[in-house]
PDBQT receptor file of N, H, CA, C and O in Angstrom, charges set to zero:
ATOM      1  N   UNK A   1      16.595  15.402   4.081  1.00  0.00    +0.000 N 
ATOM      2  CA  UNK A   1      17.490  14.420   3.476  1.00  0.00    +0.000 C 
ATOM      3  C   UNK A   1      18.663  14.156   4.406  1.00  0.00    +0.000 C 
ATOM      4  O   UNK A   1      19.026  14.997   5.228  1.00  0.00    +0.000 OA
ATOM      5  N   UNK A   2      19.243  12.986   4.265  1.00  0.00    +0.000 N 
ATOM      6  H   UNK A   2      18.948  12.302   3.598  1.00  0.00    +0.000 HD
ATOM      7  CA  UNK A   2      20.385  12.629   5.124  1.00  0.00    +0.000 C 
ATOM      8  C   UNK A   2      21.673  12.810   4.326  1.00  0.00    +0.000 C 
ATOM      9  O   UNK A   2      21.946  12.060   3.389  1.00  0.00    +0.000 OA
ATOM     10  N   UNK A   3      22.439  13.788   4.699  1.00  0.00    +0.000 N 
ATOM     11  H   UNK A   3      22.217  14.398   5.460  1.00  0.00    +0.000 HD
ATOM     12  CA  UNK A   3      23.693  14.033   3.986  1.00  0.00    +0.000 C 
ATOM     13  C   UNK A   3      24.775  13.106   4.529  1.00  0.00    +0.000 C 
ATOM     14  O   UNK A   3      24.974  13.021   5.741  1.00  0.00    +0.000 OA
ATOM     15  N   UNK A   4      25.465  12.420   3.643  1.00  0.00    +0.000 N 
ATOM     16  H   UNK A   4      25.303  12.489   2.659  1.00  0.00    +0.000 HD
ATOM     17  CA  UNK A   4      26.502  11.483   4.057  1.00  0.00    +0.000 C 
ATOM     18  C   UNK A   4      27.860  12.148   3.866  1.00  0.00    +0.000 C 
ATOM     19  O   UNK A   4      28.297  12.352   2.734  1.00  0.00    +0.000 OA
ATOM     20  N   UNK A   5      28.519  12.480   4.951  1.00  0.00    +0.000 N 
ATOM     21  H   UNK A   5      28.164  12.313   5.871  1.00  0.00    +0.000 HD
ATOM     22  CA  UNK A   5      29.852  13.085   4.875  1.00  0.00    +0.000 C 
ATOM     23  C   UNK A   5      30.710  12.528   6.002  1.00  0.00    +0.000 C 
ATOM     24  O   UNK A   5      30.192  12.129   7.045  1.00  0.00    +0.000 OA
ATOM     25  N   UNK A   6      32.017  12.502   5.791  1.00  0.00    +0.000 N 
ATOM     26  H   UNK A   6      32.438  12.826   4.943  1.00  0.00    +0.000 HD
ATOM     27  CA  UNK A   6      32.913  11.966   6.810  1.00  0.00    +0.000 C 
ATOM     28  C   UNK A   6      32.752  12.754   8.103  1.00  0.00    +0.000 C 
ATOM     29  O   UNK A   6      32.675  12.172   9.186  1.00  0.00    +0.000 OA
ATOM     30  N   UNK A   7      32.701  14.082   7.988  1.00  0.00    +0.000 N 
ATOM     31  H   UNK A   7      32.764  14.554   7.108  1.00  0.00    +0.000 HD
ATOM     32  CA  UNK A   7      32.564  14.927   9.176  1.00  0.00    +0.000 C 
ATOM     33  C   UNK A   7      31.236  14.631   9.861  1.00  0.00    +0.000 C 
ATOM     34  O   UNK A   7      31.183  14.472  11.080  1.00  0.00    +0.000 OA
ATOM     35  N   UNK A   8      30.163  14.557   9.075  1.00  0.00    +0.000 N 
ATOM     36  H   UNK A   8      30.207  14.686   8.084  1.00  0.00    +0.000 HD
ATOM     37  CA  UNK A   8      28.855  14.292   9.656  1.00  0.00    +0.000 C 
ATOM     38  C   UNK A   8      28.828  12.911  10.304  1.00  0.00    +0.000 C 
ATOM     39  O   UNK A   8      28.256  12.743  11.381  1.00  0.00    +0.000 OA
ATOM     40  N   UNK A   9      29.438  11.926   9.657  1.00  0.00    +0.000 N 
ATOM     41  H   UNK A   9      29.902  12.063   8.782  1.00  0.00    +0.000 HD
ATOM     42  CA  UNK A   9      29.446  10.576  10.207  1.00  0.00    +0.000 C 
ATOM     43  C   UNK A   9      30.173  10.558  11.545  1.00  0.00    +0.000 C 
ATOM     44  O   UNK A   9      29.780   9.837  12.463  1.00  0.00    +0.000 OA
ATOM     45  N   UNK A  10      31.229  11.350  11.652  1.00  0.00    +0.000 N 
ATOM     46  H   UNK A  10      31.548  11.936  10.907  1.00  0.00    +0.000 HD
ATOM     47  CA  UNK A  10      31.982  11.373  12.907  1.00  0.00    +0.000 C 
ATOM     48  C   UNK A  10      31.196  12.069  14.005  1.00  0.00    +0.000 C 
ATOM     49  O   UNK A  10      31.217  11.637  15.158  1.00  0.00    +0.000 OA
ATOM     50  N   UNK A  11      30.495  13.156  13.649  1.00  0.00    +0.000 N 
ATOM     51  H   UNK A  11      30.478  13.507  12.713  1.00  0.00    +0.000 HD
ATOM     52  CA  UNK A  11      29.765  13.924  14.659  1.00  0.00    +0.000 C 
ATOM     53  C   UNK A  11      28.367  13.350  14.874  1.00  0.00    +0.000 C 
ATOM     54  O   UNK A  11      27.973  13.074  16.007  1.00  0.00    +0.000 OA
ATOM     55  N   UNK A  12      27.624  13.173  13.791  1.00  0.00    +0.000 N 
ATOM     56  H   UNK A  12      27.944  13.397  12.871  1.00  0.00    +0.000 HD
ATOM     57  CA  UNK A  12      26.242  12.688  13.922  1.00  0.00    +0.000 C 
ATOM     58  C   UNK A  12      26.154  11.236  13.479  1.00  0.00    +0.000 C 
ATOM     59  O   UNK A  12      25.350  10.890  12.613  1.00  0.00    +0.000 OA
ATOM     60  N   UNK A  13      26.992  10.381  14.082  1.00  0.00    +0.000 N 
ATOM     61  H   UNK A  13      27.645  10.662  14.785  1.00  0.00    +0.000 HD
ATOM     62  CA  UNK A  13      27.021   8.972  13.678  1.00  0.00    +0.000 C 
ATOM     63  C   UNK A  13      25.668   8.322  13.919  1.00  0.00    +0.000 C 
ATOM     64  O   UNK A  13      25.140   7.634  13.045  1.00  0.00    +0.000 OA
ATOM     65  N   UNK A  14      25.103   8.542  15.110  1.00  0.00    +0.000 N 
ATOM     66  H   UNK A  14      25.532   9.102  15.820  1.00  0.00    +0.000 HD
ATOM     67  CA  UNK A  14      23.816   7.941  15.452  1.00  0.00    +0.000 C 
ATOM     68  C   UNK A  14      22.721   8.432  14.523  1.00  0.00    +0.000 C 
ATOM     69  O   UNK A  14      21.863   7.652  14.108  1.00  0.00    +0.000 OA
ATOM     70  N   UNK A  15      22.740   9.725  14.190  1.00  0.00    +0.000 N 
ATOM     71  H   UNK A  15      23.436  10.359  14.526  1.00  0.00    +0.000 HD
ATOM     72  CA  UNK A  15      21.704  10.277  13.311  1.00  0.00    +0.000 C 
ATOM     73  C   UNK A  15      21.776   9.603  11.942  1.00  0.00    +0.000 C 
ATOM     74  O   UNK A  15      20.745   9.285  11.350  1.00  0.00    +0.000 OA
ATOM     75  N   UNK A  16      22.991   9.385  11.438  1.00  0.00    +0.000 N 
ATOM     76  H   UNK A  16      23.829   9.644  11.919  1.00  0.00    +0.000 HD
ATOM     77  CA  UNK A  16      23.124   8.742  10.129  1.00  0.00    +0.000 C 
ATOM     78  C   UNK A  16      22.558   7.337  10.180  1.00  0.00    +0.000 C 
ATOM     79  O   UNK A  16      21.918   6.893   9.226  1.00  0.00    +0.000 OA
ATOM     80  N   UNK A  17      22.783   6.629  11.280  1.00  0.00    +0.000 N 
ATOM     81  H   UNK A  17      23.302   6.990  12.055  1.00  0.00    +0.000 HD
ATOM     82  CA  UNK A  17      22.247   5.272  11.400  1.00  0.00    +0.000 C 
ATOM     83  C   UNK A  17      20.728   5.326  11.366  1.00  0.00    +0.000 C 
ATOM     84  O   UNK A  17      20.089   4.517  10.694  1.00  0.00    +0.000 OA
ATOM     85  N   UNK A  18      20.153   6.276  12.088  1.00  0.00    +0.000 N 
ATOM     86  H   UNK A  18      20.672   6.933  12.634  1.00  0.00    +0.000 HD
ATOM     87  CA  UNK A  18      18.688   6.409  12.102  1.00  0.00    +0.000 C 
ATOM     88  C   UNK A  18      18.195   6.718  10.693  1.00  0.00    +0.000 C 
ATOM     89  O   UNK A  18      17.188   6.162  10.255  1.00  0.00    +0.000 OA
ATOM     90  N   UNK A  19      18.889   7.591   9.984  1.00  0.00    +0.000 N 
ATOM     91  H   UNK A  19      19.708   8.043  10.339  1.00  0.00    +0.000 HD
ATOM     92  CA  UNK A  19      18.481   7.943   8.617  1.00  0.00    +0.000 C 
ATOM     93  C   UNK A  19      18.517   6.700   7.737  1.00  0.00    +0.000 C 
ATOM     94  O   UNK A  19      17.608   6.475   6.938  1.00  0.00    +0.000 OA
ATOM     95  N   UNK A  20      19.559   5.897   7.882  1.00  0.00    +0.000 N 
ATOM     96  H   UNK A  20      20.298   6.079   8.531  1.00  0.00    +0.000 HD
ATOM     97  CA  UNK A  20      19.666   4.679   7.078  1.00  0.00    +0.000 C 
ATOM     98  C   UNK A  20      18.511   3.746   7.393  1.00  0.00    +0.000 C 
ATOM     99  O   UNK A  20      17.925   3.151   6.489  1.00  0.00    +0.000 OA
ATOM    100  N   UNK A  21      18.184   3.615   8.667  1.00  0.00    +0.000 N 
ATOM    101  H   UNK A  21      18.661   4.098   9.402  1.00  0.00    +0.000 HD
ATOM    102  CA  UNK A  21      17.071   2.742   9.061  1.00  0.00    +0.000 C 
ATOM    103  C   UNK A  21      15.768   3.267   8.475  1.00  0.00    +0.000 C 
ATOM    104  O   UNK A  21      14.958   2.492   7.968  1.00  0.00    +0.000 OA
ATOM    105  N   UNK A  22      15.564   4.577   8.542  1.00  0.00    +0.000 N 
ATOM    106  H   UNK A  22      16.222   5.206   8.954  1.00  0.00    +0.000 HD
ATOM    107  CA  UNK A  22      14.336   5.164   8.002  1.00  0.00    +0.000 C 
ATOM    108  C   UNK A  22      14.249   4.895   6.507  1.00  0.00    +0.000 C 
ATOM    109  O   UNK A  22      13.167   4.620   5.989  1.00  0.00    +0.000 OA
ATOM    110  N   UNK A  23      15.387   4.972   5.804  1.00  0.00    +0.000 N 
ATOM    111  H   UNK A  23      16.266   5.195   6.225  1.00  0.00    +0.000 HD
ATOM    112  CA  UNK A  23      15.375   4.711   4.377  1.00  0.00    +0.000 C 
ATOM    113  C   UNK A  23      14.984   3.267   4.109  1.00  0.00    +0.000 C 
ATOM    114  O   UNK A  23      14.212   2.985   3.192  1.00  0.00    +0.000 OA
ATOM    115  N   UNK A  24      15.531   2.337   4.927  1.00  0.00    +0.000 N 
ATOM    116  H   UNK A  24      16.158   2.566   5.672  1.00  0.00    +0.000 HD
ATOM    117  CA  UNK A  24      15.192   0.917   4.747  1.00  0.00    +0.000 C 
ATOM    118  C   UNK A  24      13.710   0.706   4.999  1.00  0.00    +0.000 C 
ATOM    119  O   UNK A  24      13.056  -0.039   4.269  1.00  0.00    +0.000 OA
ATOM    120  N   UNK A  25      13.168   1.363   6.040  1.00  0.00    +0.000 N 
ATOM    121  H   UNK A  25      13.699   1.969   6.633  1.00  0.00    +0.000 HD
ATOM    122  CA  UNK A  25      11.741   1.212   6.359  1.00  0.00    +0.000 C 
ATOM    123  C   UNK A  25      10.893   1.783   5.214  1.00  0.00    +0.000 C 
ATOM    124  O   UNK A  25       9.855   1.223   4.862  1.00  0.00    +0.000 OA
ATOM    125  N   UNK A  26      11.347   2.901   4.641  1.00  0.00    +0.000 N 
ATOM    126  H   UNK A  26      12.190   3.356   4.927  1.00  0.00    +0.000 HD
ATOM    127  CA  UNK A  26      10.590   3.518   3.551  1.00  0.00    +0.000 C 
ATOM    128  C   UNK A  26      10.480   2.544   2.386  1.00  0.00    +0.000 C 
ATOM    129  O   UNK A  26       9.406   2.399   1.801  1.00  0.00    +0.000 OA
ATOM    130  N   UNK A  27      11.580   1.875   2.040  1.00  0.00    +0.000 N 
ATOM    131  H   UNK A  27      12.452   1.993   2.515  1.00  0.00    +0.000 HD
ATOM    132  CA  UNK A  27      11.557   0.918   0.948  1.00  0.00    +0.000 C 
ATOM    133  C   UNK A  27      10.940  -0.386   1.418  1.00  0.00    +0.000 C 
ATOM    134  O   UNK A  27      10.827  -1.332   0.638  1.00  0.00    +0.000 OA
TER     135      UNK A  27
């Protein structure tokens, strides 16, 4: 699962974007 947190967004910004894209592709 992709955890959405301010700290994570700052550190793993690219990973969150990929997770969002994967979610869009899944739907």
